C-alpha positions in Angstrom: -16.7 59.6 72.6 -13.1 60.3 73.5 -11.0 63.1 72.1 -8.3 62.3 69.6 -5.8 62.3 72.5 -7.8 59.7 74.4 -8.6 57.3 71.6 -7.8 53.7 72.5 -8.5 50.8 70.2 -8.0 47.1 70.7 -6.8 44.9 67.8 -6.2 41.2 67.5 -4.3 39.6 64.6 -3.6 35.9 64.9 -0.8 35.2 62.4 1.9 36.7 60.2 -0.4 37.7 57.4 -2.8 39.4 59.8 0.1 41.2 61.4 1.0 42.6 57.9 -2.6 43.7 57.3 -2.9 45.3 60.8 0.3 47.1 60.3 -1.0 48.8 57.2 -4.3 49.5 58.9 -2.5 51.2 61.7 -0.7 53.5 59.2 -4.1 55.0 58.4 -5.5 55.0 61.9 -2.4 56.8 63.3 -2.4 59.3 60.5 -6.0 60.1 61.4 -5.5 60.0 65.2 -1.8 60.6 65.9 -2.1 59.9 69.7 -4.0 56.7 69.2 -3.2 54.0 71.8 -3.6 50.3 70.8 -3.7 47.1 72.8 -4.5 43.5 72.1 -2.6 40.7 70.4 -0.2 41.3 67.5 3.1 40.6 65.8 6.2 42.6 65.0 4.6 45.1 62.6 1.9 45.9 65.1 4.4 46.2 67.9 6.4 48.6 65.7 3.3 50.8 65.6 3.2 50.8 69.4 0.7 48.1 70.1 0.8 46.7 73.6 0.4 43.0 73.0 -1.0 41.1 76.0 -0.2 37.7 74.6 2.4 36.5 71.9 0.8 36.3 68.5 2.2 32.8 68.0 -0.3 31.5 70.5 -3.1 32.0 68.0 -1.2 30.8 64.8 -2.8 27.4 64.5 -4.7 26.1 61.4 -6.9 23.1 60.7 -9.6 21.5 62.7 -7.5 18.8 64.4 -4.6 21.2 65.1 -7.0 23.7 66.7 -8.5 21.0 68.8 -5.1 20.1 70.2 -4.6 23.7 71.3 -8.3 24.5 72.1 -8.0 24.8 75.8 -5.2 27.3 75.7 -6.7 29.4 72.8 -10.2 29.4 74.5 -8.5 30.5 77.8 -6.8 33.4 76.0 -10.0 34.5 74.4 -11.9 34.3 77.7 -9.2 36.3 79.6 -8.9 38.8 76.7 -12.7 39.4 76.6 -12.8 40.0 80.4 -9.9 42.4 80.2 -11.4 44.3 77.3 -14.7 44.6 79.1 -12.9 46.0 82.2 -10.7 48.4 80.3 -13.3 49.2 77.6 -11.5 50.5 74.5 -13.5 52.7 72.2 -13.4 50.1 69.4 -12.4 46.5 68.9 -10.9 45.5 65.5 -10.5 41.8 64.7 -7.9 41.4 61.9 -8.6 38.1 60.1 -8.4 35.0 62.4 -12.2 34.6 62.1 -12.4 31.5 64.2 -10.9 33.4 67.2 -12.1 37.0 66.5 -15.7 36.6 65.4 -16.8 34.9 68.7 -14.9 37.5 70.6 -16.4 40.3 68.6 -19.9 39.0 69.1 -19.4 38.8 72.9 -18.1 42.4 73.0 -20.7 43.8 70.7 -23.5 42.2 72.7 -22.3 44.3 75.7 -22.3 47.5 73.6 -18.7 47.8 72.3 -18.3 48.9 68.7 -16.6 46.2 66.6 -15.0 46.1 63.1 -13.7 43.0 61.3 -10.9 43.3 58.8 -11.0 41.3 56.4 -14.2 39.7 55.2 -14.1 35.9 55.9 -14.1 33.9 52.7 -17.8 33.1 52.8 -17.8 33.1 49.0 -15.3 30.2 49.0 -16.3 28.0 51.9 -18.3 28.0 55.1 -21.2 30.2 53.9 -22.9 29.5 57.2 -20.4 31.9 58.8 -22.5 34.9 57.6 -24.8 34.6 60.6 -21.8 34.8 62.9 -20.5 37.9 61.0 -23.8 39.6 61.3 -23.8 39.1 65.1 -20.1 40.0 65.5 -19.4 43.1 63.4 -20.8 46.6 63.2 -18.8 46.9 60.0 -16.5 44.8 57.8 -13.5 46.2 55.9 -13.4 44.3 52.6 -10.3 43.7 50.5 -12.0 42.4 47.4 -14.5 44.5 45.4 -17.4 42.0 45.2 -17.6 41.5 49.0 -19.6 44.6 50.2 -22.6 43.7 48.0 -22.5 40.1 49.1 -22.5 41.2 52.8 -25.3 43.8 52.2 -27.5 41.0 50.9 -27.3 39.5 54.3 -27.8 42.7 56.3 -24.1 43.3 57.1 -22.5 46.7 56.4 -19.1 46.6 54.6 -16.7 48.9 52.7 -14.3 48.0 49.9 -11.0 49.4 51.0 -8.8 47.7 48.4 -6.1 45.2 49.2 -3.4 46.7 51.3 -0.7 44.6 49.7 -1.5 46.1 46.3 0.0 49.4 47.4 2.9 47.8 49.2 4.1 45.7 46.4 5.3 47.7 43.3 3.6 47.2 40.0 7.0 46.3 38.4 9.1 44.6 41.1 12.9 45.1 40.8 14.2 41.5 40.4 17.8 42.6 39.9 17.9 44.7 43.1 16.2 41.8 45.1 18.8 39.4 43.8 21.7 41.7 44.6 20.4 42.1 48.1 20.2 38.3 48.5 23.5 37.6 46.9 22.0 35.8 43.9 23.4 36.1 40.4 21.4 38.2 37.9 21.2 35.3 35.4 20.5 32.5 37.8 17.2 30.5 37.7 15.7 31.0 41.2 12.9 29.1 42.8 11.3 30.5 46.0 10.0 28.0 48.4 7.3 29.3 50.8 5.9 26.5 52.9 3.8 28.8 55.1 4.0 30.9 58.3 2.4 28.5 60.8 4.2 25.7 62.5 1.5 23.3 61.4 1.9 24.3 57.7 5.7 24.0 57.9 5.3 20.5 59.5 3.2 19.3 56.6 4.7 21.1 53.7 8.4 22.0 54.3 9.7 18.5 53.9 7.7 18.1 50.7 9.0 21.4 49.3 12.6 20.5 50.1 12.2 17.0 48.6 10.8 18.7 45.5 13.8 20.9 45.4 16.1 17.9 45.5 14.1 16.4 42.6 14.5 19.6 40.6 18.2 19.7 41.2 18.6 16.3 39.6 17.2 17.8 36.4 18.7 21.3 36.7 21.7 21.3 39.0 22.3 25.1 38.6 18.9 26.0 40.1 19.1 28.3 43.2 16.5 28.1 46.0 15.5 30.6 48.6 13.1 29.8 51.4 11.8 32.6 53.7 11.2 31.2 57.2 9.9 32.8 60.4 12.9 33.0 62.8 10.9 31.0 65.5 10.6 28.1 63.1 14.2 28.0 61.9 15.5 25.1 64.0 12.6 22.9 62.9 13.0 23.9 59.2 16.8 23.3 59.3 16.2 19.8 60.5 13.7 19.1 57.7 16.2 20.5 55.1 19.0 18.4 56.4 16.9 15.3 55.9 15.7 16.2 52.4 18.6 15.7 50.1 18.7 19.4 49.3 20.9 20.5 52.3 23.3 23.2 51.3 21.3 24.1 48.2 18.5 26.1 49.8 19.2 29.5 51.2 17.0 30.0 54.4 16.0 33.6 54.9 14.8 35.1 58.2 11.5 36.4 56.9 12.1 38.4 53.7 9.3 36.8 51.8 8.9 39.8 49.6 12.6 39.8 48.7 12.3 36.1 47.8 9.3 36.7 45.6 10.8 39.7 43.9 14.0 37.7 43.2 12.6 34.5 42.0 11.5 33.2 38.6 8.9 30.9 40.0 7.6 30.0 43.5 6.4 26.8 45.1 4.0 28.2 47.7 1.5 27.2 50.4 -2.1 28.2 49.8 -3.0 31.4 51.7 -2.4 35.1 51.6 1.2 34.5 50.3 -0.3 33.3 46.9 -1.8 36.8 46.4 1.5 38.4 47.3 3.1 36.2 44.6 0.5 37.2 42.1 1.1 40.9 42.9 4.8 40.3 42.3 3.7 38.8 38.9 5.4 35.5 39.6 4.2 32.2 38.2 3.6 29.7 41.0 2.6 26.2 42.0 0.1 26.3 44.9 0.3 23.4 47.3 -1.3 22.4 50.6 -1.3 19.4 52.9 -2.8 19.0 56.3 -4.1 16.5 58.8 -6.3 14.0 56.8 -9.4 14.5 59.0 -9.1 18.3 58.9 -8.9 18.0 55.1 -12.0 16.0 54.8 -13.9 18.4 57.0 -12.7 21.4 55.0 -13.7 19.8 51.7 -17.3 19.4 52.8 -17.5 23.2 53.3 -15.7 24.2 50.1 -18.0 26.2 47.7 -15.6 26.6 44.8 -13.2 24.4 42.8 -10.2 26.6 43.7 -8.4 27.2 46.9 -5.6 29.6 45.8 -6.5 33.3 45.8 -5.1 34.0 42.3 -7.4 31.2 40.9 -10.4 32.3 43.0 -10.1 35.9 41.8 -9.5 34.9 38.2 -12.4 32.4 38.4 -10.2 29.8 36.6 -7.1 27.7 37.2 -4.5 30.2 36.0 -1.9 28.4 38.2 -1.8 24.7 39.3 -3.0 23.6 42.7 -1.6 20.4 44.1 -3.4 19.6 47.3 -3.2 16.8 49.9 -2.3 13.5 48.3 -1.5 15.2 45.0 1.2 17.3 46.6 4.0 14.7 46.1 7.6 15.9 45.8 7.8 14.7 42.2 4.5 16.3 41.2 5.5 19.6 42.8 8.9 19.5 41.1 7.4 18.7 37.7 4.8 21.5 37.9 7.4 24.1 39.1 9.9 23.3 36.4 7.1 23.5 33.8 6.9 27.3 34.3 10.6 27.7 33.5 10.0 26.1 30.1 6.9 28.2 29.3 8.0 31.8 28.7 4.9 32.8 26.7 2.5 31.3 29.3 4.5 33.2 31.9 4.1 36.5 30.1 0.3 36.0 29.7 0.0 35.2 33.4 2.0 38.3 34.3 -0.4 40.4 32.2 -3.4 38.9 34.0 -1.7 39.5 37.4 -1.0 43.2 36.4 -4.7 43.7 35.7 -5.6 42.1 39.0 -3.1 44.4 40.8 -4.8 47.5 39.3 -8.2 46.3 40.5 -7.0 45.9 44.1 -5.1 49.2 44.4 -6.9 51.8 46.6 -5.8 54.2 49.3 -6.5 51.4 51.8 -5.2 53.2 55.0 -7.4 56.2 54.4 -10.5 54.2 53.4 -10.1 52.1 56.5 -9.8 55.2 58.7 -12.9 56.7 56.9 -15.0 53.7 57.5 -13.9 53.4 61.2 -14.6 57.0 61.8 -18.2 56.5 60.6 -18.5 53.6 62.9 -17.3 55.7 65.8 -19.7 58.5 64.9 -22.7 56.2 64.2 
């Protein structure tokens, strides 16, 4: 085992949400091992922690069966080269951050050669693709779990895991300051604000942004004073601007470079793509309409492996439809507009939802960086 000065970990996070999780994880690791060196693949938050990224994170940010197939050769080539380099340079530990389709196979290959591996977070085997548990067992020495029921589920299949809380629960304040967020974005304190979050992947933006902007145009017909903000990754701005221009809402939607948390803090309601962002919206205590649309064949394949009636994390964690989900053919601009406006006319329902989200926030709050470091130290010592 290396000394603290010599410790070198490899991490791979495949998209913006994984970069956020990995950045918080690195807070704990670098507090435990101040001289830690990190290599792998990551985004801006990981780079800010000193990660040496061997490929751009955007190369891995692809979702959906058909979309992955289109990029399979390139992604498989990156994984093959990455594995070879890791085996040559042999970091003390490999941590796969989310991106299970990429990371679990990589982890299994490294672990079979004797490298210690950790996976953060537990793949959603409780929601869909239960068959993935066998792959997790082969891939990970330990799984860092962000939901409290996951370690027992893993243990039942012979996989070690630790509940570390959800990192976002400590980043997002229990009582977000809407006024400060609006001031920072130049929005009036008394405006009605809708946040549009069509996703962080190019494939998501391609399928959802036009629908979201068309829904905004529909809402403006009913409420011309509405204000819209849309956080967009800078690399997708040109594509998004073109979609906005064609939507009928051009000039009425403020495009933000990132700043999704500011948008969620400032808004009254959000129209949002299914994914980690829906949990962020819940932690900001914001009512939402969850939407998703993807390649039709990818959708049919996913439906076959879905184990629960919900796809949005707030609904999965609540075990009921506390917010509406409009998926695939149901995600029409008119339906999205109607469901979003309904929240603005239901203050009592909104207050009840905010109370439920506050209780969820408390359940997910833990000292995540320290608990992650504790679990990883045990793996290194084991």
